[in-house]
HTML snippet that shows the backbone in 3Dmol.js (N, CA, C, O; Angstrom):
<script src="https://3Dmol.org/build/3Dmol-min.js"></script>
<div id="view" style="width:600px;height:400px;position:relative"></div>
<script>
const pdb = `
ATOM      1  N   MET A   1     -13.264  10.719   7.454  1.00  0.00           N
ATOM      2  CA  MET A   1     -12.625   9.491   6.982  1.00  0.00           C
ATOM      3  C   MET A   1     -11.134   9.555   7.307  1.00  0.00           C
ATOM      4  O   MET A   1     -10.489  10.594   7.165  1.00  0.00           O
ATOM      5  N   GLY A   2     -10.626   8.450   7.731  1.00  0.00           N
ATOM      6  CA  GLY A   2      -9.210   8.359   8.044  1.00  0.00           C
ATOM      7  C   GLY A   2      -8.539   7.317   7.165  1.00  0.00           C
ATOM      8  O   GLY A   2      -9.168   6.783   6.251  1.00  0.00           O
ATOM      9  N   PRO A   3      -7.290   7.022   7.424  1.00  0.00           N
ATOM     10  CA  PRO A   3      -6.546   6.079   6.597  1.00  0.00           C
ATOM     11  C   PRO A   3      -7.095   4.648   6.638  1.00  0.00           C
ATOM     12  O   PRO A   3      -6.850   3.862   5.722  1.00  0.00           O
ATOM     13  N   ASP A   4      -7.832   4.312   7.691  1.00  0.00           N
ATOM     14  CA  ASP A   4      -8.383   2.959   7.813  1.00  0.00           C
ATOM     15  C   ASP A   4      -9.838   2.854   7.366  1.00  0.00           C
ATOM     16  O   ASP A   4     -10.439   1.784   7.462  1.00  0.00           O
ATOM     17  N   HIS A   5     -10.397   3.940   6.887  1.00  0.00           N
ATOM     18  CA  HIS A   5     -11.790   3.922   6.428  1.00  0.00           C
ATOM     19  C   HIS A   5     -11.892   3.100   5.142  1.00  0.00           C
ATOM     20  O   HIS A   5     -11.016   3.211   4.284  1.00  0.00           O
ATOM     21  N   PRO A   6     -12.925   2.286   4.982  1.00  0.00           N
ATOM     22  CA  PRO A   6     -13.068   1.472   3.764  1.00  0.00           C
ATOM     23  C   PRO A   6     -13.054   2.285   2.471  1.00  0.00           C
ATOM     24  O   PRO A   6     -12.537   1.815   1.458  1.00  0.00           O
ATOM     25  N   ASP A   7     -13.617   3.507   2.489  1.00  0.00           N
ATOM     26  CA  ASP A   7     -13.582   4.338   1.279  1.00  0.00           C
ATOM     27  C   ASP A   7     -12.154   4.776   0.944  1.00  0.00           C
ATOM     28  O   ASP A   7     -11.791   4.881  -0.227  1.00  0.00           O
ATOM     29  N   THR A   8     -11.358   5.027   1.967  1.00  0.00           N
ATOM     30  CA  THR A   8      -9.956   5.385   1.752  1.00  0.00           C
ATOM     31  C   THR A   8      -9.199   4.207   1.142  1.00  0.00           C
ATOM     32  O   THR A   8      -8.383   4.384   0.237  1.00  0.00           O
ATOM     33  N   LEU A   9      -9.476   3.013   1.642  1.00  0.00           N
ATOM     34  CA  LEU A   9      -8.838   1.817   1.090  1.00  0.00           C
ATOM     35  C   LEU A   9      -9.233   1.631  -0.370  1.00  0.00           C
ATOM     36  O   LEU A   9      -8.393   1.280  -1.198  1.00  0.00           O
ATOM     37  N   THR A  10     -10.501   1.864  -0.693  1.00  0.00           N
ATOM     38  CA  THR A  10     -10.958   1.757  -2.080  1.00  0.00           C
ATOM     39  C   THR A  10     -10.270   2.800  -2.950  1.00  0.00           C
ATOM     40  O   THR A  10      -9.904   2.508  -4.089  1.00  0.00           O
ATOM     41  N   SER A  11     -10.091   4.005  -2.432  1.00  0.00           N
ATOM     42  CA  SER A  11      -9.399   5.051  -3.191  1.00  0.00           C
ATOM     43  C   SER A  11      -7.952   4.661  -3.479  1.00  0.00           C
ATOM     44  O   SER A  11      -7.437   4.924  -4.565  1.00  0.00           O
ATOM     45  N   ARG A  12      -7.307   4.036  -2.510  1.00  0.00           N
ATOM     46  CA  ARG A  12      -5.930   3.574  -2.730  1.00  0.00           C
ATOM     47  C   ARG A  12      -5.882   2.501  -3.811  1.00  0.00           C
ATOM     48  O   ARG A  12      -4.961   2.469  -4.627  1.00  0.00           O
ATOM     49  N   ASN A  13      -6.884   1.621  -3.809  1.00  0.00           N
ATOM     50  CA  ASN A  13      -6.963   0.591  -4.846  1.00  0.00           C
ATOM     51  C   ASN A  13      -7.147   1.238  -6.223  1.00  0.00           C
ATOM     52  O   ASN A  13      -6.499   0.846  -7.193  1.00  0.00           O
ATOM     53  N   ASN A  14      -8.036   2.233  -6.296  1.00  0.00           N
ATOM     54  CA  ASN A  14      -8.282   2.927  -7.560  1.00  0.00           C
ATOM     55  C   ASN A  14      -7.036   3.661  -8.036  1.00  0.00           C
ATOM     56  O   ASN A  14      -6.727   3.656  -9.227  1.00  0.00           O
ATOM     57  N   LEU A  15      -6.323   4.290  -7.111  1.00  0.00           N
ATOM     58  CA  LEU A  15      -5.082   4.974  -7.464  1.00  0.00           C
ATOM     59  C   LEU A  15      -4.082   3.988  -8.057  1.00  0.00           C
ATOM     60  O   LEU A  15      -3.454   4.274  -9.077  1.00  0.00           O
ATOM     61  N   ALA A  16      -3.934   2.840  -7.427  1.00  0.00           N
ATOM     62  CA  ALA A  16      -3.011   1.821  -7.939  1.00  0.00           C
ATOM     63  C   ALA A  16      -3.416   1.377  -9.331  1.00  0.00           C
ATOM     64  O   ALA A  16      -2.561   1.186 -10.195  1.00  0.00           O
ATOM     65  N   SER A  17      -4.706   1.212  -9.555  1.00  0.00           N
ATOM     66  CA  SER A  17      -5.188   0.805 -10.871  1.00  0.00           C
ATOM     67  C   SER A  17      -4.846   1.855 -11.928  1.00  0.00           C
ATOM     68  O   SER A  17      -4.348   1.527 -13.005  1.00  0.00           O
ATOM     69  N   TRP A  18      -5.115   3.099 -11.613  1.00  0.00           N
ATOM     70  CA  TRP A  18      -4.817   4.171 -12.578  1.00  0.00           C
ATOM     71  C   TRP A  18      -3.315   4.289 -12.832  1.00  0.00           C
ATOM     72  O   TRP A  18      -2.894   4.491 -13.971  1.00  0.00           O
ATOM     73  N   LEU A  19      -2.519   4.167 -11.796  1.00  0.00           N
ATOM     74  CA  LEU A  19      -1.067   4.215 -11.991  1.00  0.00           C
ATOM     75  C   LEU A  19      -0.605   3.082 -12.900  1.00  0.00           C
ATOM     76  O   LEU A  19       0.210   3.293 -13.799  1.00  0.00           O
ATOM     77  N   GLY A  20      -1.121   1.891 -12.667  1.00  0.00           N
ATOM     78  CA  GLY A  20      -0.756   0.761 -13.514  1.00  0.00           C
ATOM     79  C   GLY A  20      -1.161   0.998 -14.965  1.00  0.00           C
ATOM     80  O   GLY A  20      -0.401   0.690 -15.884  1.00  0.00           O
ATOM     81  N   GLN A  21      -2.351   1.544 -15.169  1.00  0.00           N
ATOM     82  CA  GLN A  21      -2.833   1.792 -16.529  1.00  0.00           C
ATOM     83  C   GLN A  21      -2.025   2.870 -17.244  1.00  0.00           C
ATOM     84  O   GLN A  21      -1.939   2.865 -18.472  1.00  0.00           O
ATOM     85  N   THR A  22      -1.437   3.789 -16.494  1.00  0.00           N
ATOM     86  CA  THR A  22      -0.630   4.833 -17.123  1.00  0.00           C
ATOM     87  C   THR A  22       0.822   4.409 -17.296  1.00  0.00           C
ATOM     88  O   THR A  22       1.636   5.166 -17.824  1.00  0.00           O
ATOM     89  N   GLY A  23       1.150   3.191 -16.848  1.00  0.00           N
ATOM     90  CA  GLY A  23       2.494   2.666 -17.063  1.00  0.00           C
ATOM     91  C   GLY A  23       3.378   2.637 -15.842  1.00  0.00           C
ATOM     92  O   GLY A  23       4.493   2.120 -15.909  1.00  0.00           O
ATOM     93  N   ASP A  24       2.922   3.173 -14.731  1.00  0.00           N
ATOM     94  CA  ASP A  24       3.737   3.156 -13.513  1.00  0.00           C
ATOM     95  C   ASP A  24       3.410   1.894 -12.709  1.00  0.00           C
ATOM     96  O   ASP A  24       2.870   1.954 -11.605  1.00  0.00           O
ATOM     97  N   VAL A  25       3.752   0.765 -13.298  1.00  0.00           N
ATOM     98  CA  VAL A  25       3.400  -0.534 -12.731  1.00  0.00           C
ATOM     99  C   VAL A  25       4.119  -0.768 -11.407  1.00  0.00           C
ATOM    100  O   VAL A  25       3.556  -1.378 -10.498  1.00  0.00           O
ATOM    101  N   ARG A  26       5.329  -0.302 -11.291  1.00  0.00           N
ATOM    102  CA  ARG A  26       6.093  -0.492 -10.048  1.00  0.00           C
ATOM    103  C   ARG A  26       5.398   0.195  -8.870  1.00  0.00           C
ATOM    104  O   ARG A  26       5.289  -0.388  -7.791  1.00  0.00           O
ATOM    105  N   GLU A  27       4.927   1.433  -9.070  1.00  0.00           N
ATOM    106  CA  GLU A  27       4.240   2.151  -7.997  1.00  0.00           C
ATOM    107  C   GLU A  27       2.889   1.498  -7.696  1.00  0.00           C
ATOM    108  O   GLU A  27       2.485   1.417  -6.536  1.00  0.00           O
ATOM    109  N   ALA A  28       2.201   1.040  -8.722  1.00  0.00           N
ATOM    110  CA  ALA A  28       0.932   0.343  -8.520  1.00  0.00           C
ATOM    111  C   ALA A  28       1.155  -0.890  -7.648  1.00  0.00           C
ATOM    112  O   ALA A  28       0.387  -1.142  -6.719  1.00  0.00           O
ATOM    113  N   ALA A  29       2.183  -1.644  -7.938  1.00  0.00           N
ATOM    114  CA  ALA A  29       2.482  -2.854  -7.158  1.00  0.00           C
ATOM    115  C   ALA A  29       2.873  -2.501  -5.734  1.00  0.00           C
ATOM    116  O   ALA A  29       2.513  -3.212  -4.795  1.00  0.00           O
ATOM    117  N   ARG A  30       3.608  -1.408  -5.565  1.00  0.00           N
ATOM    118  CA  ARG A  30       3.999  -0.989  -4.217  1.00  0.00           C
ATOM    119  C   ARG A  30       2.762  -0.635  -3.384  1.00  0.00           C
ATOM    120  O   ARG A  30       2.642  -1.053  -2.232  1.00  0.00           O
ATOM    121  N   ILE A  31       1.855   0.129  -3.968  1.00  0.00           N
ATOM    122  CA  ILE A  31       0.630   0.515  -3.259  1.00  0.00           C
ATOM    123  C   ILE A  31      -0.211  -0.716  -2.934  1.00  0.00           C
ATOM    124  O   ILE A  31      -0.721  -0.846  -1.821  1.00  0.00           O
ATOM    125  N   LEU A  32      -0.357  -1.614  -3.899  1.00  0.00           N
ATOM    126  CA  LEU A  32      -1.184  -2.801  -3.685  1.00  0.00           C
ATOM    127  C   LEU A  32      -0.589  -3.753  -2.653  1.00  0.00           C
ATOM    128  O   LEU A  32      -1.329  -4.426  -1.937  1.00  0.00           O
ATOM    129  N   THR A  33       0.718  -3.816  -2.571  1.00  0.00           N
ATOM    130  CA  THR A  33       1.366  -4.662  -1.561  1.00  0.00           C
ATOM    131  C   THR A  33       0.982  -4.189  -0.159  1.00  0.00           C
ATOM    132  O   THR A  33       0.602  -4.986   0.699  1.00  0.00           O
ATOM    133  N   GLN A  34       1.090  -2.877   0.056  1.00  0.00           N
ATOM    134  CA  GLN A  34       0.719  -2.330   1.369  1.00  0.00           C
ATOM    135  C   GLN A  34      -0.789  -2.420   1.584  1.00  0.00           C
ATOM    136  O   GLN A  34      -1.246  -2.715   2.688  1.00  0.00           O
ATOM    137  N   LEU A  35      -1.559  -2.166   0.529  1.00  0.00           N
ATOM    138  CA  LEU A  35      -3.018  -2.203   0.638  1.00  0.00           C
ATOM    139  C   LEU A  35      -3.522  -3.608   0.994  1.00  0.00           C
ATOM    140  O   LEU A  35      -4.473  -3.747   1.763  1.00  0.00           O
ATOM    141  N   ALA A  36      -2.897  -4.633   0.446  1.00  0.00           N
ATOM    142  CA  ALA A  36      -3.310  -6.011   0.762  1.00  0.00           C
ATOM    143  C   ALA A  36      -3.181  -6.275   2.258  1.00  0.00           C
ATOM    144  O   ALA A  36      -4.072  -6.861   2.874  1.00  0.00           O
ATOM    145  N   ALA A  37      -2.070  -5.841   2.830  1.00  0.00           N
ATOM    146  CA  ALA A  37      -1.878  -6.030   4.273  1.00  0.00           C
ATOM    147  C   ALA A  37      -2.882  -5.208   5.069  1.00  0.00           C
ATOM    148  O   ALA A  37      -3.454  -5.692   6.046  1.00  0.00           O
ATOM    149  N   ASP A  38      -3.096  -3.963   4.649  1.00  0.00           N
ATOM    150  CA  ASP A  38      -4.015  -3.091   5.373  1.00  0.00           C
ATOM    151  C   ASP A  38      -5.454  -3.592   5.288  1.00  0.00           C
ATOM    152  O   ASP A  38      -6.160  -3.613   6.296  1.00  0.00           O
ATOM    153  N   ARG A  39      -5.890  -3.992   4.110  1.00  0.00           N
ATOM    154  CA  ARG A  39      -7.267  -4.475   3.978  1.00  0.00           C
ATOM    155  C   ARG A  39      -7.495  -5.744   4.794  1.00  0.00           C
ATOM    156  O   ARG A  39      -8.548  -5.903   5.412  1.00  0.00           O
ATOM    157  N   SER A  40      -6.536  -6.626   4.800  1.00  0.00           N
ATOM    158  CA  SER A  40      -6.667  -7.854   5.578  1.00  0.00           C
ATOM    159  C   SER A  40      -6.740  -7.535   7.072  1.00  0.00           C
ATOM    160  O   SER A  40      -7.532  -8.127   7.805  1.00  0.00           O
ATOM    161  N   ARG A  41      -5.913  -6.602   7.509  1.00  0.00           N
ATOM    162  CA  ARG A  41      -5.889  -6.211   8.919  1.00  0.00           C
ATOM    163  C   ARG A  41      -7.173  -5.491   9.318  1.00  0.00           C
ATOM    164  O   ARG A  41      -7.729  -5.759  10.383  1.00  0.00           O
ATOM    165  N   ILE A  42      -7.643  -4.587   8.476  1.00  0.00           N
ATOM    166  CA  ILE A  42      -8.792  -3.742   8.820  1.00  0.00           C
ATOM    167  C   ILE A  42     -10.125  -4.445   8.554  1.00  0.00           C
ATOM    168  O   ILE A  42     -11.028  -4.415   9.391  1.00  0.00           O
ATOM    169  N   LEU A  43     -10.240  -5.067   7.398  1.00  0.00           N
ATOM    170  CA  LEU A  43     -11.521  -5.660   6.998  1.00  0.00           C
ATOM    171  C   LEU A  43     -11.633  -7.138   7.359  1.00  0.00           C
ATOM    172  O   LEU A  43     -12.729  -7.697   7.407  1.00  0.00           O
ATOM    173  N   GLY A  44     -10.498  -7.752   7.607  1.00  0.00           N
ATOM    174  CA  GLY A  44     -10.473  -9.192   7.876  1.00  0.00           C
ATOM    175  C   GLY A  44     -10.096  -9.950   6.613  1.00  0.00           C
ATOM    176  O   GLY A  44     -10.450  -9.523   5.514  1.00  0.00           O
ATOM    177  N   PRO A  45      -9.390 -11.056   6.745  1.00  0.00           N
ATOM    178  CA  PRO A  45      -8.887 -11.789   5.581  1.00  0.00           C
ATOM    179  C   PRO A  45      -9.979 -12.395   4.700  1.00  0.00           C
ATOM    180  O   PRO A  45      -9.719 -12.718   3.541  1.00  0.00           O
ATOM    181  N   ASP A  46     -11.186 -12.554   5.224  1.00  0.00           N
ATOM    182  CA  ASP A  46     -12.270 -13.162   4.439  1.00  0.00           C
ATOM    183  C   ASP A  46     -13.150 -12.143   3.731  1.00  0.00           C
ATOM    184  O   ASP A  46     -14.083 -12.521   3.023  1.00  0.00           O
ATOM    185  N   HIS A  47     -12.869 -10.867   3.909  1.00  0.00           N
ATOM    186  CA  HIS A  47     -13.656  -9.826   3.247  1.00  0.00           C
ATOM    187  C   HIS A  47     -13.346  -9.852   1.739  1.00  0.00           C
ATOM    188  O   HIS A  47     -12.191 -10.034   1.356  1.00  0.00           O
ATOM    189  N   PRO A  48     -14.354  -9.675   0.892  1.00  0.00           N
ATOM    190  CA  PRO A  48     -14.119  -9.719  -0.563  1.00  0.00           C
ATOM    191  C   PRO A  48     -13.064  -8.719  -1.048  1.00  0.00           C
ATOM    192  O   PRO A  48     -12.277  -9.038  -1.938  1.00  0.00           O
ATOM    193  N   ASP A  49     -13.041  -7.514  -0.471  1.00  0.00           N
ATOM    194  CA  ASP A  49     -12.037  -6.534  -0.893  1.00  0.00           C
ATOM    195  C   ASP A  49     -10.627  -6.974  -0.504  1.00  0.00           C
ATOM    196  O   ASP A  49      -9.668  -6.734  -1.237  1.00  0.00           O
ATOM    197  N   ALA A  50     -10.512  -7.620   0.655  1.00  0.00           N
ATOM    198  CA  ALA A  50      -9.204  -8.119   1.078  1.00  0.00           C
ATOM    199  C   ALA A  50      -8.753  -9.275   0.194  1.00  0.00           C
ATOM    200  O   ALA A  50      -7.558  -9.475  -0.026  1.00  0.00           O
ATOM    201  N   ALA A  51      -9.717 -10.029  -0.307  1.00  0.00           N
ATOM    202  CA  ALA A  51      -9.377 -11.176  -1.158  1.00  0.00           C
ATOM    203  C   ALA A  51      -8.992 -10.751  -2.574  1.00  0.00           C
ATOM    204  O   ALA A  51      -8.168 -11.410  -3.208  1.00  0.00           O
ATOM    205  N   VAL A  52      -9.574  -9.664  -3.078  1.00  0.00           N
ATOM    206  CA  VAL A  52      -9.317  -9.263  -4.459  1.00  0.00           C
ATOM    207  C   VAL A  52      -8.006  -8.477  -4.606  1.00  0.00           C
ATOM    208  O   VAL A  52      -7.433  -8.440  -5.695  1.00  0.00           O
ATOM    209  N   THR A  53      -7.535  -7.861  -3.544  1.00  0.00           N
ATOM    210  CA  THR A  53      -6.317  -7.050  -3.636  1.00  0.00           C
ATOM    211  C   THR A  53      -5.099  -7.864  -4.068  1.00  0.00           C
ATOM    212  O   THR A  53      -4.348  -7.399  -4.926  1.00  0.00           O
ATOM    213  N   PRO A  54      -4.864  -9.062  -3.514  1.00  0.00           N
ATOM    214  CA  PRO A  54      -3.726  -9.854  -4.018  1.00  0.00           C
ATOM    215  C   PRO A  54      -3.871 -10.216  -5.501  1.00  0.00           C
ATOM    216  O   PRO A  54      -2.870 -10.330  -6.210  1.00  0.00           O
ATOM    217  N   ALA A  55      -5.101 -10.394  -5.968  1.00  0.00           N
ATOM    218  CA  ALA A  55      -5.305 -10.673  -7.396  1.00  0.00           C
ATOM    219  C   ALA A  55      -4.939  -9.459  -8.236  1.00  0.00           C
ATOM    220  O   ALA A  55      -4.339  -9.592  -9.303  1.00  0.00           O
ATOM    221  N   ASN A  56      -5.301  -8.278  -7.754  1.00  0.00           N
ATOM    222  CA  ASN A  56      -4.915  -7.052  -8.471  1.00  0.00           C
ATOM    223  C   ASN A  56      -3.398  -6.903  -8.494  1.00  0.00           C
ATOM    224  O   ASN A  56      -2.820  -6.527  -9.514  1.00  0.00           O
ATOM    225  N   LEU A  57      -2.767  -7.195  -7.381  1.00  0.00           N
ATOM    226  CA  LEU A  57      -1.305  -7.140  -7.314  1.00  0.00           C
ATOM    227  C   LEU A  57      -0.687  -8.124  -8.301  1.00  0.00           C
ATOM    228  O   LEU A  57       0.251  -7.780  -9.020  1.00  0.00           O
ATOM    229  N   ALA A  58      -1.206  -9.335  -8.335  1.00  0.00           N
ATOM    230  CA  ALA A  58      -0.692 -10.353  -9.260  1.00  0.00           C
ATOM    231  C   ALA A  58      -0.850  -9.893 -10.705  1.00  0.00           C
ATOM    232  O   ALA A  58       0.022 -10.143 -11.538  1.00  0.00           O
ATOM    233  N   HIS A  59      -1.955  -9.223 -11.002  1.00  0.00           N
ATOM    234  CA  HIS A  59      -2.164  -8.713 -12.364  1.00  0.00           C
ATOM    235  C   HIS A  59      -1.056  -7.740 -12.754  1.00  0.00           C
ATOM    236  O   HIS A  59      -0.457  -7.888 -13.819  1.00  0.00           O
ATOM    237  N   TRP A  60      -0.774  -6.750 -11.913  1.00  0.00           N
ATOM    238  CA  TRP A  60       0.226  -5.738 -12.269  1.00  0.00           C
ATOM    239  C   TRP A  60       1.638  -6.300 -12.250  1.00  0.00           C
ATOM    240  O   TRP A  60       2.480  -5.860 -13.032  1.00  0.00           O
ATOM    241  N   VAL A  61       1.917  -7.256 -11.381  1.00  0.00           N
ATOM    242  CA  VAL A  61       3.226  -7.916 -11.410  1.00  0.00           C
ATOM    243  C   VAL A  61       3.367  -8.690 -12.722  1.00  0.00           C
ATOM    244  O   VAL A  61       4.428  -8.676 -13.345  1.00  0.00           O
ATOM    245  N   GLY A  62       2.294  -9.363 -13.136  1.00  0.00           N
ATOM    246  CA  GLY A  62       2.313 -10.082 -14.413  1.00  0.00           C
ATOM    247  C   GLY A  62       2.521  -9.150 -15.592  1.00  0.00           C
ATOM    248  O   GLY A  62       3.277  -9.468 -16.510  1.00  0.00           O
ATOM    249  N   VAL A  63       1.858  -8.004 -15.576  1.00  0.00           N
ATOM    250  CA  VAL A  63       2.040  -7.009 -16.639  1.00  0.00           C
ATOM    251  C   VAL A  63       3.492  -6.555 -16.678  1.00  0.00           C
ATOM    252  O   VAL A  63       4.085  -6.420 -17.748  1.00  0.00           O
ATOM    253  N   SER A  64       4.054  -6.321 -15.501  1.00  0.00           N
ATOM    254  CA  SER A  64       5.444  -5.887 -15.422  1.00  0.00           C
ATOM    255  C   SER A  64       6.395  -6.944 -15.973  1.00  0.00           C
ATOM    256  O   SER A  64       7.316  -6.626 -16.726  1.00  0.00           O
ATOM    257  N   LEU A  65       6.170  -8.191 -15.598  1.00  0.00           N
ATOM    258  CA  LEU A  65       7.031  -9.273 -16.090  1.00  0.00           C
ATOM    259  C   LEU A  65       6.877  -9.463 -17.590  1.00  0.00           C
ATOM    260  O   LEU A  65       7.856  -9.700 -18.298  1.00  0.00           O
ATOM    261  N   GLU A  66       5.648  -9.358 -18.070  1.00  0.00           N
ATOM    262  CA  GLU A  66       5.403  -9.498 -19.507  1.00  0.00           C
ATOM    263  C   GLU A  66       6.115  -8.406 -20.281  1.00  0.00           C
ATOM    264  O   GLU A  66       6.718  -8.667 -21.322  1.00  0.00           O
ATOM    265  N   ALA A  67       6.046  -7.193 -19.779  1.00  0.00           N
ATOM    266  CA  ALA A  67       6.693  -6.066 -20.452  1.00  0.00           C
ATOM    267  C   ALA A  67       8.207  -6.214 -20.446  1.00  0.00           C
ATOM    268  O   ALA A  67       8.874  -5.819 -21.402  1.00  0.00           O
ATOM    269  N   SER A  68       8.754  -6.782 -19.374  1.00  0.00           N
ATOM    270  CA  SER A  68      10.209  -6.905 -19.290  1.00  0.00           C
ATOM    271  C   SER A  68      10.752  -8.009 -20.184  1.00  0.00           C
ATOM    272  O   SER A  68      11.953  -8.042 -20.454  1.00  0.00           O
ATOM    273  N   THR A  69       9.896  -8.916 -20.651  1.00  0.00           N
ATOM    274  CA  THR A  69      10.370  -9.996 -21.509  1.00  0.00           C
ATOM    275  C   THR A  69      10.085  -9.745 -22.985  1.00  0.00           C
ATOM    276  O   THR A  69      10.496 -10.530 -23.840  1.00  0.00           O
ATOM    277  N   GLN A  70       9.381  -8.654 -23.288  1.00  0.00           N
ATOM    278  CA  GLN A  70       9.085  -8.325 -24.686  1.00  0.00           C
ATOM    279  C   GLN A  70      10.285  -7.629 -25.306  1.00  0.00           C
ATOM    280  O   GLN A  70      10.949  -6.833 -24.643  1.00  0.00           O
ATOM    281  N   PRO A  71      10.572  -7.919 -26.574  1.00  0.00           N
ATOM    282  CA  PRO A  71      11.654  -7.184 -27.231  1.00  0.00           C
ATOM    283  C   PRO A  71      11.267  -5.714 -27.347  1.00  0.00           C
ATOM    284  O   PRO A  71      10.097  -5.371 -27.508  1.00  0.00           O
ATOM    285  N   ALA A  72      12.258  -4.877 -27.262  1.00  0.00           N
ATOM    286  CA  ALA A  72      12.004  -3.439 -27.356  1.00  0.00           C
ATOM    287  C   ALA A  72      11.462  -3.093 -28.737  1.00  0.00           C
ATOM    288  O   ALA A  72      11.975  -3.556 -29.756  1.00  0.00           O
ATOM    289  N   GLU A  73      10.427  -2.280 -28.753  1.00  0.00           N
ATOM    290  CA  GLU A  73       9.864  -1.851 -30.022  1.00  0.00           C
ATOM    291  C   GLU A  73      10.656  -0.662 -30.538  1.00  0.00           C
ATOM    292  O   GLU A  73      11.159   0.149 -29.760  1.00  0.00           O
ATOM    293  N   ARG A  74      10.759  -0.568 -31.835  1.00  0.00           N
ATOM    294  CA  ARG A  74      11.422   0.564 -32.453  1.00  0.00           C
ATOM    295  C   ARG A  74      10.351   1.535 -32.923  1.00  0.00           C
ATOM    296  O   ARG A  74       9.618   1.226 -33.862  1.00  0.00           O
ATOM    297  N   PRO A  75      10.241   2.691 -32.302  1.00  0.00           N
ATOM    298  CA  PRO A  75       9.172   3.614 -32.660  1.00  0.00           C
ATOM    299  C   PRO A  75       9.283   4.138 -34.081  1.00  0.00           C
ATOM    300  O   PRO A  75       8.297   4.632 -34.628  1.00  0.00           O
ATOM    301  N   TRP A  76      10.452   4.045 -34.690  1.00  0.00           N
ATOM    302  CA  TRP A  76      10.656   4.565 -36.033  1.00  0.00           C
ATOM    303  C   TRP A  76      10.445   3.504 -37.106  1.00  0.00           C
ATOM    304  O   TRP A  76      10.666   3.778 -38.286  1.00  0.00           O
ATOM    305  N   GLY A  77      10.028   2.311 -36.728  1.00  0.00           N
ATOM    306  CA  GLY A  77       9.778   1.254 -37.698  1.00  0.00           C
ATOM    307  C   GLY A  77      10.716   0.087 -37.500  1.00  0.00           C
ATOM    308  O   GLY A  77      11.375  -0.025 -36.466  1.00  0.00           O
ATOM    309  N   GLY A  78      10.775  -0.772 -38.479  1.00  0.00           N
ATOM    310  CA  GLY A  78      11.518  -2.005 -38.346  1.00  0.00           C
ATOM    311  C   GLY A  78      12.987  -1.928 -38.693  1.00  0.00           C
ATOM    312  O   GLY A  78      13.728  -2.875 -38.432  1.00  0.00           O
ATOM    313  N   ARG A  79      13.428  -0.827 -39.273  1.00  0.00           N
ATOM    314  CA  ARG A  79      14.831  -0.738 -39.681  1.00  0.00           C
ATOM    315  C   ARG A  79      15.696  -0.232 -38.540  1.00  0.00           C
ATOM    316  O   ARG A  79      15.307   0.661 -37.787  1.00  0.00           O
ATOM    317  N   GLN A  80      16.857  -0.814 -38.434  1.00  0.00           N
ATOM    318  CA  GLN A  80      17.816  -0.388 -37.432  1.00  0.00           C
ATOM    319  C   GLN A  80      18.587   0.802 -37.962  1.00  0.00           C
ATOM    320  O   GLN A  80      18.908   0.864 -39.149  1.00  0.00           O
ATOM    321  N   SER A  81      18.887   1.751 -37.081  1.00  0.00           N
ATOM    322  CA  SER A  81      19.724   2.863 -37.497  1.00  0.00           C
ATOM    323  C   SER A  81      21.173   2.525 -37.191  1.00  0.00           C
ATOM    324  O   SER A  81      21.466   1.566 -36.476  1.00  0.00           O
ATOM    325  N   GLY A  82      22.049   3.306 -37.729  1.00  0.00           N
ATOM    326  CA  GLY A  82      23.465   3.072 -37.477  1.00  0.00           C
ATOM    327  C   GLY A  82      24.129   2.451 -38.692  1.00  0.00           C
ATOM    328  O   GLY A  82      23.494   2.242 -39.725  1.00  0.00           O
ATOM    329  N   PRO A  83      25.415   2.160 -38.556  1.00  0.00           N
ATOM    330  CA  PRO A  83      26.154   1.618 -39.705  1.00  0.00           C
ATOM    331  C   PRO A  83      25.644   0.256 -40.107  1.00  0.00           C
ATOM    332  O   PRO A  83      25.201  -0.534 -39.273  1.00  0.00           O
ATOM    333  N   ARG A  84      25.712  -0.002 -41.383  1.00  0.00           N
ATOM    334  CA  ARG A  84      25.289  -1.297 -41.911  1.00  0.00           C
ATOM    335  C   ARG A  84      26.415  -2.305 -41.687  1.00  0.00           C
ATOM    336  O   ARG A  84      27.584  -1.920 -41.657  1.00  0.00           O
ATOM    337  N   PRO A  85      26.086  -3.571 -41.531  1.00  0.00           N
ATOM    338  CA  PRO A  85      27.133  -4.567 -41.309  1.00  0.00           C
ATOM    339  C   PRO A  85      28.008  -4.720 -42.557  1.00  0.00           C
ATOM    340  O   PRO A  85      27.533  -4.607 -43.687  1.00  0.00           O
ATOM    341  N   VAL A  86      29.273  -4.974 -42.327  1.00  0.00           N
ATOM    342  CA  VAL A  86      30.207  -5.185 -43.425  1.00  0.00           C
ATOM    343  C   VAL A  86      30.296  -6.687 -43.650  1.00  0.00           C
ATOM    344  O   VAL A  86      30.566  -7.448 -42.721  1.00  0.00           O
ATOM    345  N   HIS A  87      30.063  -7.110 -44.898  1.00  0.00           N
ATOM    346  CA  HIS A  87      30.111  -8.531 -45.228  1.00  0.00           C
ATOM    347  C   HIS A  87      31.444  -8.873 -45.870  1.00  0.00           C
ATOM    348  O   HIS A  87      31.968  -8.117 -46.688  1.00  0.00           O
ATOM    349  N   ALA A  88      31.977 -10.013 -45.489  1.00  0.00           N
ATOM    350  CA  ALA A  88      33.244 -10.449 -46.081  1.00  0.00           C
ATOM    351  C   ALA A  88      33.032 -10.811 -47.539  1.00  0.00           C
ATOM    352  O   ALA A  88      31.989 -11.357 -47.898  1.00  0.00           O
ATOM    353  N   ARG A  89      34.012 -10.511 -48.383  1.00  0.00           N
ATOM    354  CA  ARG A  89      33.907 -10.839 -49.800  1.00  0.00           C
ATOM    355  C   ARG A  89      34.813 -11.956 -50.151  1.00  0.00           C
ATOM    356  O   ARG A  89      34.861 -12.372 -51.309  1.00  0.00           O
TER     357      ARG A  89
END
`;
const viewer = $3Dmol.createViewer("view");
viewer.addModel(pdb, "pdb");
viewer.setStyle({}, {cartoon: {color: "spectrum"}});
viewer.zoomTo();
viewer.render();
</script>
């Protein structure tokens, strides 16, 4: 099997999926971007695997955008640390 073998392409897709699930969404998107071009070139643009790769890419880009717009969670609970605000009397 070489880099253009369909099983190799599937392995790259699986790697991207696992990376995305472990939180490395940027690397998952990078792999899927290249994989989309490779699958289209090797398998043809009408092949089901070539068609699903852009959808997988869109999923991880969406996850990334969603995560970037969420307020940061405080692992220690809802209270802020640091000095308390001083109120005018």
